[in-house]
Every structure is written in structure tokens, then in C-alpha cells.
N, C-alpha and C positions, 0 to 999 in steps of 0.2 A: 493608122498604117500599121502593119506588123513590122516589128524590128527584126533585123538580120540575126541569125544565130550567133552566139557569142562563144569563141574558141579560145581556150587557154593553152598556150604552148610552153611546156616545162623542160628546158634544155640548158645545160651549162655552156653550150657552144653559142657564143654571141652572133657568129655569122648565120648559124641556122636560126636563131630567133628573129634576127633581123629580115633573113630571106622569107620565112614563113609569115611573118607580120605583114610584109609589103605584098606577097603573093597572095595570100588568103584575103587580106584587105581589098585587093583589087578584084577578088571573085565575090565580094559583097558581105563578107563576114566581118563582124567586130572581133578584134584580136587583142588579147593581152598576153604578156609573156613573163616568165620567172625563170631565174637560173638555178634555183635550188628549192628544198622544201620550206625554207623560211619564207622566201618571196612568195612562193605559191600560196602559203597560209595568208599572207598580207593580200593578195589578189583575191582569194576567196572571202576574205572578210568584207568585201564590198560588191563583188559580183558573183553570180551563180551561172557558171558556162553551161552551155548545151553539150560541150564535148571537151575533153582534155587530150592533147597530144603530149605523151609523156615519154622522155628519154629514160632508158633503163639505167645507164651508169651516170650518176650525180654525186656531187660531194654531199657528204652527210647522209641523210636517209636516201636510199637509192629508189629507183622508179618502182620496184616491187612493193616496198613499204609504202610509198606515196599512194599507188594505185589502190592497194588494200584500205588505206584510210579513206581515200575518195569514195570507194564503193561502200564502205560502212557508214558514211555520213551523207553524202550528196546523192549517190547512186547513179550519177551521170555516166554516160559511156566514155570509155578511155581507149585510145589507138596508142599503142606502145611502139617506140623507136629503140633500135639497138644496133650498134656499130659492130657487135660480135656476130649477130645473125645465126647463131647456132640452134640446132633444133631444141636443145634442152632449155634455152632462154625463152623460146617461143612457148613452149609447153608450160614452163613455170609462170610465164607472164599470164596465160590463159587460165591457169589455175587460180591465180590470186583475182581474177575477175576481168582482165582486160578483154575489150570487145573485138580488137583486131590487133595485128602485129605486122611491122614494116621493118626490114633490115636497112641499115645504112651502107652505103650511100643509097639515097632513093631519088626519085623523079618527084618534084612537087606535084606535078599533074596526077600521079598515081596516089600520093596521100590525099589530094582533093577528091578523087574518084571514091576512095575508101571513107572519107569523112562524110561525103554525101550519101554513101550507101549505108553507113552506120545511123545517120540522122533519119534516113528514109525508112530504115526498119523501125525506128521509134515512133515515126509519125504516121505509118501505114500499117495499123494493126491487122487489116484484113487483106494484106496483099499476097498471100501465098495460095489462097484457095478459091479465088474468085469471089463474086458477089453472094453466093448462096450460104456461106458458112455463117452460122448463128454468131451473135456478139458475145455470147456467154456459152461456155462448153462445161461439162461436168464429167469427172471421172474419179471413180472411188469416192473419197470423202472431200475431193478438191473441186473447186470451181475456179475456172479461168475466164476473167473478164477481159475480152479482146479490146474493147473500146478503152477501157481504164488501164489496160495493161497491168492487172493485178491477179495474183493466184492466192486463193484463200482456202483454209480448211476450217469450217465453221466460223468462228469469230477471230481466227488467228490469220494474219496476213503472212505469207511465205515470201521473203524477199528474193527476187530474182534480178540478175543483171540484164542488160538489153540483150546480150547474146543468149543467155539462157532462156529468157522469154521468147526470143525469136524461134530457138530450136524447138521449144515446147509447143509453140504455135504450129509449127510444121508437123509435128507429131500428131496433134490434135485434129488437124485437117486433114490428115491421111491415116486414119486408124486402120488397124487390122490387115496391114500389108507390109511386106518387107521392103525397107527402103535402102537403097545403096548409099555410100558415102557421096558418091557423084550427085546422085538425085537431091540429097540433102543440101549440099554445096550449092547446086543450081538454084534451090527454093531460097537459100538464106541470102544469097547475093553478096558481091563486093569481096569475096575472098579469093585469094590466088588458087589456081588449080594445079596441085602437086600430087602426083600419084602416090608419094610417101608421106603426105601430110596427115598427121594423126590429130589435128585439131578437133575434128568432130568427136573422136573417141574421148578427148579431154573433156569437151562440153557435155557429152552424155553422162560421163562419170560425175561431173559437178551436179548435174541436173538430178541424177539418181539419188545423190546424197540428200537432196531436199525433198523428194516425193516418195522414195521408196522406204518401207519400214525396214528392210534389210537390203542395203544396196548391193551387197555380194550375191543376193538371190532376188533380183528385180522381178516384179510381177507386171508393172506397167511398161517399162521400155526394156524389151527383150533383145538379146543378141541372137541374130539368126546366122549361124556360122556360114561363111561363103557368101553371103548375100548383104548383111548390113544389120539394120534394126527394125524392130516391129513394135508399134505402140498398141498396147491392148487396154483400152479405156475401163473394161471390167475388172482388170486386175486380178484375173483367174487364170 
């Protein structure tokens, strides 16, 4: 029998840890909690979570530093929480690799929906473009393996976060056409719809740094002013 996904909640608020431990446990998840970076490291020494719910404001190392550490070691998805809820916090959180962002106070049901969406993106590599999309796609010197969720260039593997992989998959499955931010949001699933949300731009910037020889003059992911972004697999 397949085990339920393991969720690690890192928050210095005991009430939130207890609430999420009970609520997510009732939804079938296995839950561990930690109040700071030290406790997080102790939990990670014995379990490998499927997803981490990370508070931004923590004693000692803050949530940004801990998210950066998780992404560089485990690579598992991270949903960031913040009581401040300012746009700059969300952008910086996404810059360091967070897969989603939820301001406090929040409804536990909304967090549950986002957890399910992020985990679904990781377990359904062929969800965006229907059943006809090849399991492996090539562009330039790169090869994207949708089944293994791996991006390689020759023998080198290019590390991607879950959010970056999902975005690249959207582009690969819809080449040579301008995609608006709303369209991309729809295909990615799980993100709040905000006409002023620039999180897609942040993700594009991060992805360009990994696949473009000159991110300031991209050849694969091009900006189409007034429309959105266009993926050109030939890179010409």
C-alpha cells in the first residue's frame, strides 16, 4: 500500500503547527513540525518530506535561507507562508525557489488546495498538453525528460525546482505561440489569480538563467510585448 505524502511544517507559531498537524493529518497526510532551522534539520535527518510548508519569519535562519538550503540539498517543493504578505516578500521567496506563496492569515483549506496542486504538478508530468505530448522533448542542446522530470544538456543535469520544471513543460508543450500570463497561470494550476501578480515573470527570469546563454538576450523564451512569452525550441 502506498504511503501518504509526508509534509514538514516549519513555523515558530505553536498554534499554527498544531493546527496544520491536526488538519493535514485528517486529510491523510503524514505531518512533522519544526519551530526553527535547527529543529528542521533534526526532522530532515530522519525523514524526507514530499513538501515543506515554510514560514518566512523565523528565529535564527529565516525562511528564505532555509528554503534556499532545502532546494540545494533535497529539491522538494516548498510553499512559503508570510504574515507580512507584501509583494516583495513573495517575489524574493519565488526567487530563492519557493513553489508557491500564501500570506497569513490563511484558510487551511486554501493551503490544502495549494499543497495538492504542487504535489500534483510533480506527479503528473504530462498534465498540460494532453496525451499526445512526447515523453522527451529536445530544444537546442537540451533534452527535457517529462517522465523523469529531468533537464539535461549532454551529460550535465540542469537542476530545476518543481515550479521551474512545470513552467518549462508549459512552454515545451505550446511552442512557437505567444502565451499570455493568464494562459500560463491556467496551465500551471494552483496559483491565485491576481492581475498584478508578477510571479510568472519571476519564474521566467529564473528559468532563463538556467537555459539561456545570455539571459538578457534570450533565444528560447522570448518576450512578446503586450502579449506574453513565446517559446522557440530552435533558439534562432
